[in-house]
mmJSON file of the N, C-alpha and C atoms, coordinates in Angstrom:
{"data_MODEL":{"atom_site":{
"group_PDB":["ATOM","ATOM","ATOM","ATOM","ATOM","ATOM","ATOM","ATOM","ATOM","ATOM","ATOM","ATOM","ATOM","ATOM","ATOM","ATOM","ATOM","ATOM","ATOM","ATOM","ATOM","ATOM","ATOM","ATOM","ATOM","ATOM","ATOM","ATOM","ATOM","ATOM","ATOM","ATOM","ATOM","ATOM","ATOM","ATOM","ATOM","ATOM","ATOM","ATOM","ATOM","ATOM","ATOM","ATOM","ATOM","ATOM","ATOM","ATOM","ATOM","ATOM","ATOM","ATOM","ATOM","ATOM","ATOM","ATOM","ATOM","ATOM","ATOM","ATOM","ATOM","ATOM","ATOM","ATOM","ATOM","ATOM","ATOM","ATOM","ATOM","ATOM","ATOM","ATOM","ATOM","ATOM","ATOM","ATOM","ATOM","ATOM","ATOM","ATOM","ATOM","ATOM","ATOM","ATOM","ATOM","ATOM","ATOM","ATOM","ATOM","ATOM","ATOM","ATOM","ATOM","ATOM","ATOM","ATOM","ATOM","ATOM","ATOM","ATOM","ATOM","ATOM","ATOM","ATOM","ATOM","ATOM","ATOM","ATOM","ATOM","ATOM","ATOM","ATOM","ATOM","ATOM","ATOM","ATOM","ATOM","ATOM","ATOM","ATOM","ATOM","ATOM","ATOM","ATOM","ATOM","ATOM","ATOM","ATOM","ATOM","ATOM","ATOM","ATOM","ATOM","ATOM","ATOM","ATOM","ATOM","ATOM","ATOM","ATOM","ATOM","ATOM","ATOM","ATOM"],
"id":[1,2,3,4,5,6,7,8,9,10,11,12,13,14,15,16,17,18,19,20,21,22,23,24,25,26,27,28,29,30,31,32,33,34,35,36,37,38,39,40,41,42,43,44,45,46,47,48,49,50,51,52,53,54,55,56,57,58,59,60,61,62,63,64,65,66,67,68,69,70,71,72,73,74,75,76,77,78,79,80,81,82,83,84,85,86,87,88,89,90,91,92,93,94,95,96,97,98,99,100,101,102,103,104,105,106,107,108,109,110,111,112,113,114,115,116,117,118,119,120,121,122,123,124,125,126,127,128,129,130,131,132,133,134,135,136,137,138,139,140,141,142,143,144],
"type_symbol":["N","C","C","N","C","C","N","C","C","N","C","C","N","C","C","N","C","C","N","C","C","N","C","C","N","C","C","N","C","C","N","C","C","N","C","C","N","C","C","N","C","C","N","C","C","N","C","C","N","C","C","N","C","C","N","C","C","N","C","C","N","C","C","N","C","C","N","C","C","N","C","C","N","C","C","N","C","C","N","C","C","N","C","C","N","C","C","N","C","C","N","C","C","N","C","C","N","C","C","N","C","C","N","C","C","N","C","C","N","C","C","N","C","C","N","C","C","N","C","C","N","C","C","N","C","C","N","C","C","N","C","C","N","C","C","N","C","C","N","C","C","N","C","C"],
"label_atom_id":["N","CA","C","N","CA","C","N","CA","C","N","CA","C","N","CA","C","N","CA","C","N","CA","C","N","CA","C","N","CA","C","N","CA","C","N","CA","C","N","CA","C","N","CA","C","N","CA","C","N","CA","C","N","CA","C","N","CA","C","N","CA","C","N","CA","C","N","CA","C","N","CA","C","N","CA","C","N","CA","C","N","CA","C","N","CA","C","N","CA","C","N","CA","C","N","CA","C","N","CA","C","N","CA","C","N","CA","C","N","CA","C","N","CA","C","N","CA","C","N","CA","C","N","CA","C","N","CA","C","N","CA","C","N","CA","C","N","CA","C","N","CA","C","N","CA","C","N","CA","C","N","CA","C","N","CA","C","N","CA","C","N","CA","C","N","CA","C"],
"label_alt_id":[null,null,null,null,null,null,null,null,null,null,null,null,null,null,null,null,null,null,null,null,null,null,null,null,null,null,null,null,null,null,null,null,null,null,null,null,null,null,null,null,null,null,null,null,null,null,null,null,null,null,null,null,null,null,null,null,null,null,null,null,null,null,null,null,null,null,null,null,null,null,null,null,null,null,null,null,null,null,null,null,null,null,null,null,null,null,null,null,null,null,null,null,null,null,null,null,null,null,null,null,null,null,null,null,null,null,null,null,null,null,null,null,null,null,null,null,null,null,null,null,null,null,null,null,null,null,null,null,null,null,null,null,null,null,null,null,null,null,null,null,null,null,null,null],
"label_comp_id":["MET","MET","MET","ASN","ASN","ASN","ARG","ARG","ARG","ALA","ALA","ALA","ALA","ALA","ALA","CYS","CYS","CYS","ASP","ASP","ASP","ASN","ASN","ASN","ALA","ALA","ALA","LEU","LEU","LEU","LEU","LEU","LEU","ALA","ALA","ALA","ALA","ALA","ALA","CYS","CYS","CYS","ASP","ASP","ASP","GLU","GLU","GLU","LEU","LEU","LEU","TYR","TYR","TYR","GLY","GLY","GLY","LYS","LYS","LYS","LEU","LEU","LEU","ALA","ALA","ALA","ARG","ARG","ARG","ALA","ALA","ALA","ALA","ALA","ALA","ALA","ALA","ALA","VAL","VAL","VAL","GLY","GLY","GLY","LEU","LEU","LEU","LEU","LEU","LEU","GLY","GLY","GLY","VAL","VAL","VAL","ALA","ALA","ALA","VAL","VAL","VAL","GLY","GLY","GLY","VAL","VAL","VAL","THR","THR","THR","TRP","TRP","TRP","TYR","TYR","TYR","VAL","VAL","VAL","LEU","LEU","LEU","VAL","VAL","VAL","GLY","GLY","GLY","LEU","LEU","LEU","ARG","ARG","ARG","VAL","VAL","VAL","GLY","GLY","GLY","ALA","ALA","ALA"],
"label_asym_id":["A","A","A","A","A","A","A","A","A","A","A","A","A","A","A","A","A","A","A","A","A","A","A","A","A","A","A","A","A","A","A","A","A","A","A","A","A","A","A","A","A","A","A","A","A","A","A","A","A","A","A","A","A","A","A","A","A","A","A","A","A","A","A","A","A","A","A","A","A","A","A","A","A","A","A","A","A","A","A","A","A","A","A","A","A","A","A","A","A","A","A","A","A","A","A","A","A","A","A","A","A","A","A","A","A","A","A","A","A","A","A","A","A","A","A","A","A","A","A","A","A","A","A","A","A","A","A","A","A","A","A","A","A","A","A","A","A","A","A","A","A","A","A","A"],
"label_entity_id":["1","1","1","1","1","1","1","1","1","1","1","1","1","1","1","1","1","1","1","1","1","1","1","1","1","1","1","1","1","1","1","1","1","1","1","1","1","1","1","1","1","1","1","1","1","1","1","1","1","1","1","1","1","1","1","1","1","1","1","1","1","1","1","1","1","1","1","1","1","1","1","1","1","1","1","1","1","1","1","1","1","1","1","1","1","1","1","1","1","1","1","1","1","1","1","1","1","1","1","1","1","1","1","1","1","1","1","1","1","1","1","1","1","1","1","1","1","1","1","1","1","1","1","1","1","1","1","1","1","1","1","1","1","1","1","1","1","1","1","1","1","1","1","1"],
"label_seq_id":[1,1,1,2,2,2,3,3,3,4,4,4,5,5,5,6,6,6,7,7,7,8,8,8,9,9,9,10,10,10,11,11,11,12,12,12,13,13,13,14,14,14,15,15,15,16,16,16,17,17,17,18,18,18,19,19,19,20,20,20,21,21,21,22,22,22,23,23,23,24,24,24,25,25,25,26,26,26,27,27,27,28,28,28,29,29,29,30,30,30,31,31,31,32,32,32,33,33,33,34,34,34,35,35,35,36,36,36,37,37,37,38,38,38,39,39,39,40,40,40,41,41,41,42,42,42,43,43,43,44,44,44,45,45,45,46,46,46,47,47,47,48,48,48],
"pdbx_PDB_ins_code":[null,null,null,null,null,null,null,null,null,null,null,null,null,null,null,null,null,null,null,null,null,null,null,null,null,null,null,null,null,null,null,null,null,null,null,null,null,null,null,null,null,null,null,null,null,null,null,null,null,null,null,null,null,null,null,null,null,null,null,null,null,null,null,null,null,null,null,null,null,null,null,null,null,null,null,null,null,null,null,null,null,null,null,null,null,null,null,null,null,null,null,null,null,null,null,null,null,null,null,null,null,null,null,null,null,null,null,null,null,null,null,null,null,null,null,null,null,null,null,null,null,null,null,null,null,null,null,null,null,null,null,null,null,null,null,null,null,null,null,null,null,null,null,null],
"Cartn_x":[-77.819,-77.445,-76.4,-76.451,-75.508,-74.083,-73.916,-72.569,-71.938,-72.724,-72.192,-71.699,-72.409,-71.981,-70.677,-70.544,-69.308,-68.153,-68.426,-67.379,-66.876,-67.78,-67.377,-66.528,-66.896,-66.115,-64.727,-64.643,-63.348,-62.481,-63.069,-62.318,-61.837,-62.662,-62.263,-61.112,-61.15,-60.066,-58.773,-58.873,-57.688,-57.101,-57.953,-57.483,-56.704,-57.228,-56.56,-55.206,-55.156,-53.913,-52.877,-53.295,-52.356,-51.874,-52.713,-52.296,-51.208,-51.383,-50.368,-49.069,-49.17,-47.97,-47.251,-48.0,-47.394,-46.66,-47.263,-46.595,-45.332,-45.394,-44.215,-43.099,-43.449,-42.441,-41.824,-42.623,-42.102,-41.142,-41.482,-40.596,-39.297,-39.399,-38.203,-37.3,-37.88,-37.082,-36.438,-37.152,-36.576,-35.374,-35.481,-34.363,-33.16,-33.404,-32.309,-31.67,-32.487,-31.952,-31.093,-31.53,-30.741,-29.428,-29.47,-28.254,-27.261,-27.738,-26.858,-26.268,-27.093,-26.605,-25.533,-25.764,-24.758,-23.465,-23.57,-22.378,-21.589,-22.29,-21.61,-20.983,-21.713,-21.211,-20.202,-20.4,-19.531,-18.597,-19.129,-18.328,-17.189,-17.428,-16.382,-15.311,-15.704,-14.722,-13.697,-14.1,-13.155,-12.463,-12.703,-12.011,-12.673,-13.962,-14.654,-14.753],
"Cartn_y":[154.583,153.941,154.752,156.05,156.888,156.658,156.442,156.241,154.963,153.918,152.658,152.839,153.594,153.829,154.61,155.593,156.373,155.51,154.653,153.761,152.833,152.32,151.432,152.177,153.425,154.219,154.488,154.752,154.999,153.751,152.604,151.352,151.059,151.344,151.123,152.04,153.291,154.231,153.774,153.265,152.772,151.567,150.689,149.519,149.953,150.95,151.444,152.056,152.833,153.469,152.417,151.446,150.418,149.57,149.348,148.619,149.374,150.695,151.505,151.521,151.616,151.6,150.259,149.178,147.853,147.708,148.205,148.141,148.994,150.177,151.05,150.398,149.752,149.067,147.905,147.186,146.067,146.563,147.666,148.224,148.708,149.327,149.783,148.63,147.564,146.399,145.753,145.753,145.22,146.054,147.368,148.242,147.989,147.789,147.486,146.15,145.172,143.856,143.942,144.72,144.885,145.585,146.603,147.317,146.436,145.649,144.749,143.696,143.16,142.156,142.751,143.965,144.614,144.804,145.254,145.489,144.201,143.132,141.861,141.319,141.365,140.764,141.637,142.946,143.831,144.623,145.261,146.148,145.459,144.329,143.625,143.061,142.726,142.171,143.207,144.477,145.521,146.167,145.656,146.125,147.292,147.448,148.549,148.321],
"Cartn_z":[74.33,73.086,72.317,72.426,71.687,72.17,73.464,73.995,73.439,73.324,72.795,71.367,70.581,69.2,69.185,70.065,70.13,70.622,71.585,72.096,70.998,70.199,69.11,68.088,67.814,66.866,67.427,68.715,69.349,69.304,69.602,69.541,68.129,67.141,65.75,65.38,65.846,65.557,66.231,67.448,68.156,67.435,66.954,66.2,64.968,64.269,63.067,63.424,64.493,64.917,65.326,66.126,66.568,65.402,64.409,63.221,62.468,62.352,61.671,62.468,63.784,64.613,64.523,64.483,64.375,63.043,61.954,60.646,60.641,61.24,61.285,62.097,63.194,64.008,63.238,62.489,61.696,60.622,59.975,58.953,59.597,60.771,61.477,61.867,62.37,62.742,61.521,60.41,59.179,58.755,58.878,58.546,59.435,60.715,61.642,61.283,60.958,60.593,59.332,58.351,57.126,57.45,58.295,58.668,59.401,60.325,61.078,60.144,59.262,58.314,57.416,56.914,56.075,56.859,58.094,58.902,59.107,59.406,59.655,58.381,57.278,56.042,55.315,55.334,54.55,55.442,56.44,57.269,57.991,58.55,59.292,58.355,57.127,56.194,55.745,55.714,55.29,56.483,57.657,58.845,59.553,59.419,60.1,61.583],
"occupancy":[1.0,1.0,1.0,1.0,1.0,1.0,1.0,1.0,1.0,1.0,1.0,1.0,1.0,1.0,1.0,1.0,1.0,1.0,1.0,1.0,1.0,1.0,1.0,1.0,1.0,1.0,1.0,1.0,1.0,1.0,1.0,1.0,1.0,1.0,1.0,1.0,1.0,1.0,1.0,1.0,1.0,1.0,1.0,1.0,1.0,1.0,1.0,1.0,1.0,1.0,1.0,1.0,1.0,1.0,1.0,1.0,1.0,1.0,1.0,1.0,1.0,1.0,1.0,1.0,1.0,1.0,1.0,1.0,1.0,1.0,1.0,1.0,1.0,1.0,1.0,1.0,1.0,1.0,1.0,1.0,1.0,1.0,1.0,1.0,1.0,1.0,1.0,1.0,1.0,1.0,1.0,1.0,1.0,1.0,1.0,1.0,1.0,1.0,1.0,1.0,1.0,1.0,1.0,1.0,1.0,1.0,1.0,1.0,1.0,1.0,1.0,1.0,1.0,1.0,1.0,1.0,1.0,1.0,1.0,1.0,1.0,1.0,1.0,1.0,1.0,1.0,1.0,1.0,1.0,1.0,1.0,1.0,1.0,1.0,1.0,1.0,1.0,1.0,1.0,1.0,1.0,1.0,1.0,1.0],
"B_iso_or_equiv":[0.0,0.0,0.0,0.0,0.0,0.0,0.0,0.0,0.0,0.0,0.0,0.0,0.0,0.0,0.0,0.0,0.0,0.0,0.0,0.0,0.0,0.0,0.0,0.0,0.0,0.0,0.0,0.0,0.0,0.0,0.0,0.0,0.0,0.0,0.0,0.0,0.0,0.0,0.0,0.0,0.0,0.0,0.0,0.0,0.0,0.0,0.0,0.0,0.0,0.0,0.0,0.0,0.0,0.0,0.0,0.0,0.0,0.0,0.0,0.0,0.0,0.0,0.0,0.0,0.0,0.0,0.0,0.0,0.0,0.0,0.0,0.0,0.0,0.0,0.0,0.0,0.0,0.0,0.0,0.0,0.0,0.0,0.0,0.0,0.0,0.0,0.0,0.0,0.0,0.0,0.0,0.0,0.0,0.0,0.0,0.0,0.0,0.0,0.0,0.0,0.0,0.0,0.0,0.0,0.0,0.0,0.0,0.0,0.0,0.0,0.0,0.0,0.0,0.0,0.0,0.0,0.0,0.0,0.0,0.0,0.0,0.0,0.0,0.0,0.0,0.0,0.0,0.0,0.0,0.0,0.0,0.0,0.0,0.0,0.0,0.0,0.0,0.0,0.0,0.0,0.0,0.0,0.0,0.0],
"pdbx_formal_charge":[null,null,null,null,null,null,null,null,null,null,null,null,null,null,null,null,null,null,null,null,null,null,null,null,null,null,null,null,null,null,null,null,null,null,null,null,null,null,null,null,null,null,null,null,null,null,null,null,null,null,null,null,null,null,null,null,null,null,null,null,null,null,null,null,null,null,null,null,null,null,null,null,null,null,null,null,null,null,null,null,null,null,null,null,null,null,null,null,null,null,null,null,null,null,null,null,null,null,null,null,null,null,null,null,null,null,null,null,null,null,null,null,null,null,null,null,null,null,null,null,null,null,null,null,null,null,null,null,null,null,null,null,null,null,null,null,null,null,null,null,null,null,null,null],
"auth_seq_id":[1,1,1,2,2,2,3,3,3,4,4,4,5,5,5,6,6,6,7,7,7,8,8,8,9,9,9,10,10,10,11,11,11,12,12,12,13,13,13,14,14,14,15,15,15,16,16,16,17,17,17,18,18,18,19,19,19,20,20,20,21,21,21,22,22,22,23,23,23,24,24,24,25,25,25,26,26,26,27,27,27,28,28,28,29,29,29,30,30,30,31,31,31,32,32,32,33,33,33,34,34,34,35,35,35,36,36,36,37,37,37,38,38,38,39,39,39,40,40,40,41,41,41,42,42,42,43,43,43,44,44,44,45,45,45,46,46,46,47,47,47,48,48,48],
"auth_comp_id":["MET","MET","MET","ASN","ASN","ASN","ARG","ARG","ARG","ALA","ALA","ALA","ALA","ALA","ALA","CYS","CYS","CYS","ASP","ASP","ASP","ASN","ASN","ASN","ALA","ALA","ALA","LEU","LEU","LEU","LEU","LEU","LEU","ALA","ALA","ALA","ALA","ALA","ALA","CYS","CYS","CYS","ASP","ASP","ASP","GLU","GLU","GLU","LEU","LEU","LEU","TYR","TYR","TYR","GLY","GLY","GLY","LYS","LYS","LYS","LEU","LEU","LEU","ALA","ALA","ALA","ARG","ARG","ARG","ALA","ALA","ALA","ALA","ALA","ALA","ALA","ALA","ALA","VAL","VAL","VAL","GLY","GLY","GLY","LEU","LEU","LEU","LEU","LEU","LEU","GLY","GLY","GLY","VAL","VAL","VAL","ALA","ALA","ALA","VAL","VAL","VAL","GLY","GLY","GLY","VAL","VAL","VAL","THR","THR","THR","TRP","TRP","TRP","TYR","TYR","TYR","VAL","VAL","VAL","LEU","LEU","LEU","VAL","VAL","VAL","GLY","GLY","GLY","LEU","LEU","LEU","ARG","ARG","ARG","VAL","VAL","VAL","GLY","GLY","GLY","ALA","ALA","ALA"],
"auth_asym_id":["A","A","A","A","A","A","A","A","A","A","A","A","A","A","A","A","A","A","A","A","A","A","A","A","A","A","A","A","A","A","A","A","A","A","A","A","A","A","A","A","A","A","A","A","A","A","A","A","A","A","A","A","A","A","A","A","A","A","A","A","A","A","A","A","A","A","A","A","A","A","A","A","A","A","A","A","A","A","A","A","A","A","A","A","A","A","A","A","A","A","A","A","A","A","A","A","A","A","A","A","A","A","A","A","A","A","A","A","A","A","A","A","A","A","A","A","A","A","A","A","A","A","A","A","A","A","A","A","A","A","A","A","A","A","A","A","A","A","A","A","A","A","A","A"],
"auth_atom_id":["N","CA","C","N","CA","C","N","CA","C","N","CA","C","N","CA","C","N","CA","C","N","CA","C","N","CA","C","N","CA","C","N","CA","C","N","CA","C","N","CA","C","N","CA","C","N","CA","C","N","CA","C","N","CA","C","N","CA","C","N","CA","C","N","CA","C","N","CA","C","N","CA","C","N","CA","C","N","CA","C","N","CA","C","N","CA","C","N","CA","C","N","CA","C","N","CA","C","N","CA","C","N","CA","C","N","CA","C","N","CA","C","N","CA","C","N","CA","C","N","CA","C","N","CA","C","N","CA","C","N","CA","C","N","CA","C","N","CA","C","N","CA","C","N","CA","C","N","CA","C","N","CA","C","N","CA","C","N","CA","C","N","CA","C","N","CA","C"],
"pdbx_PDB_model_num":[1,1,1,1,1,1,1,1,1,1,1,1,1,1,1,1,1,1,1,1,1,1,1,1,1,1,1,1,1,1,1,1,1,1,1,1,1,1,1,1,1,1,1,1,1,1,1,1,1,1,1,1,1,1,1,1,1,1,1,1,1,1,1,1,1,1,1,1,1,1,1,1,1,1,1,1,1,1,1,1,1,1,1,1,1,1,1,1,1,1,1,1,1,1,1,1,1,1,1,1,1,1,1,1,1,1,1,1,1,1,1,1,1,1,1,1,1,1,1,1,1,1,1,1,1,1,1,1,1,1,1,1,1,1,1,1,1,1,1,1,1,1,1,1]
}}}
């Protein structure tokens, strides 16, 4: 019975870690999207 409790705790910790990684990836992709949008709208207009 003790192993099952430890396994559940490990799975819960993994869920928390993957949730944080997913949020970090989403924020990173948002940053890339903002950068690309800025480049297309502003950078190309001034001849970059």
